[in-house]
N, C-alpha and C positions, 0 to 999 in steps of 0.2 A: 441438691444438684452440686457435683464437685466443681472445683475451680477450673479444671480442664474442660469440662463440658460447657461450663458458663462462657469461657473464653471462646470456645468453638462456636457456640450459639451467637455470641456478640459479633464474631468475625463474619458469620454467614449473614446476619442482618446487615452488616456494614457493606458486604459485598453486593447484596441485593439492592441496597440504596444506591450504591455507586453505579451499578448497571442501569437502574432506572433513570438516574440523572443523566448518564450518557446518552441513553436512548432519546430522551426529551431534548437534550442539548444538540444532538445530531439534527433533529428536526428543526429547532429554532435557528441554529446557525446556518443550516442549509437553505433556509427560506428567507432569513433576514440578514445574514452576514455578521461578521464579528462586531462591527461598529453598532449596528441596530439592535441586535439581540440583547435581551436583558436578563441578568442572572435572577432577578426577582421573578420575572415571568417564567423562567425555567423552573425555579423552586416551586412556584405555584402549580404548574402543570404536572410536576413530578409528585405533587402532594406532600411536599416537605417545607419546613421553615428555611429561610434563606441561610442562616448560620449553618445549617446541615450541609449545604453545598460547600461552603468554605472549610468544613471539617474533612472533606475529601479532596478539594482542589483549592490551593491557596489564592488563586486569583481567577479573574475572568479569562485572562490569556491562557492560563494553565488549563482551564476547563476546555477552552477552544481546542488547544493542541491535543488534549486527550480524546475529545470528540472526533477530530480529524483522524487521529491514529486508530480509533476504534473502527471508523468506516473503512480506513485503508486496510486494517487487519482483515475485515470481512471481504474486501475486494481481493486480497492476496489469497485468502482461503478459496475463493472461486477459481483463481488462476492456477493455484498449486494442485487443486483436485481435478482440474479438467484433464482431458485426454492429452497425453504428451504429443509432440510433433512426430510424424513418421520418420523424419530424418533428424537424429539427435543434434546435428550441426545447425539445424534451424531453431534451436531452443530460444536464443535471445530474441529473434524476430517473432517467434510464437508468443513469448511472454509479453513483449511489447504490445502486440496487437490485443491480446486478451485483457491486459491491465488498462489499456486506453479505453476499451469498450466498458469495462467495469467502472472506471472513473466517470465516464460520460453518463452513465445511468444512475449515479449517486449524486443527488443535488449538493451535498456538502462538499464532496470531493471535486465535482465539477467547478463549483464556485471558487474553491481554494485554489486549484490548479490554474484557473483562468483569471485569478485576481491580479489587478495591477496595484492593489493597496499593499504597501511594504509590510505592514504588521501581519496582514493575513497570509501573504505569499511566504513570509519568513518561516512560518511554522513547518514548511516542507523541507527545510534545511536538514533537519535530523529528527527522524521519527522512529521509535522503537520497532515498528513493524517492518522497517527496511531490512533489519537484520534477518527476519524470517524469510523474506524474499531472497536475500543474498544466500542464506543457507540452502534454500531450494535449488537455486542456480548452481551452487557448488556440488550439491549432491548429484544433480542430473549430469553435470560435466564429468564428475568422477565415473558415474555409471557409463557415460558415453565412452570414456577412456577404456573402461574395462571391456567393452564390446568392440573396440577398434574404430568407433565412429567419430571420436574426438581425438585431436593431435595429442600424443602422449607426452610431448615436451612442454605442454602448457601447464602452468601452475593453477589449478582450479580455484584456489582461494583468491588469487590476484584477479583472475579473469572474471570471477563472480562478482567481486567488488566493482571492477571497472564496468562490467555489463549493467550492473544495478544502476550505477550513476548515469549511464547513457540512457537507460530505460526510462528513469524518472524525468530526465531533462527532455526527452522526446515526447513523453506522455504529456508534459506541461505544455510544450509547444503546440501539439495537436489539439489540446483542450483549448488553449488560448485562441487558436484560429477558428475553432468550432466547425471544422470541415475535415473530411477524410483527405489524406495525402494523395497526390497525384499517383496513379498506378505505377508509373515508371520509377517514381521516387521510393514508394513502398517496396518494390522489387529491388532497387538498388540497396536499400538499407539492409533488408534480410539477406540478399546475396552477399553483401560485403561481410556480414557476420559469418555466413556460411563458409565463405573462402577462408576466413581467419581461423575457424574452429576445425574444419574437416581436414583429415590427413592428407588426402589428395582429391580434389573435386572430380577429377577424371574418373576415379575408381567409383564414385557414387552415380555418375551420369551414364556410365556404360553398362 
């Protein structure tokens, strides 16, 4: 076996171990929380020695952050592969609704978004998966500009980042209250974004 083949095989085994660790960690953290879940128990259920966990993740906090990001990535996959809104100007409200549903259906995300524990909630400040959702928003905004459904004077990069920030913040609030927003408030949020994005609202309504 050549050195390149050996390295590839080693990398594949390492990636399989990391995936297995994250799968088990998502379950443990989702049902026990950051404070109560144990790295030793995660290693045991993953069929690995505890040092193997630390060869992939330097600390329990790092493992927790990776587990949350793994679940968020799966949620974002569901959001970005769903049918787009009929009206491109409703993109932000549409993504907010879908992401909030995905978060509520995944125990680890629901517990993290709703947590009042500083160490738990802090992980949401900056996750790698956010960039995928931001990129999706930017791509859809550019596509809407190309079809004349989104204002041409907007900078899609800036609007996508701002929209992402609002979406994550509102998803956290909705998860913390554990109840759907009042219909008039939900309409107001989506309508406000539509007003901000559409070239002229009258054109779409007539």
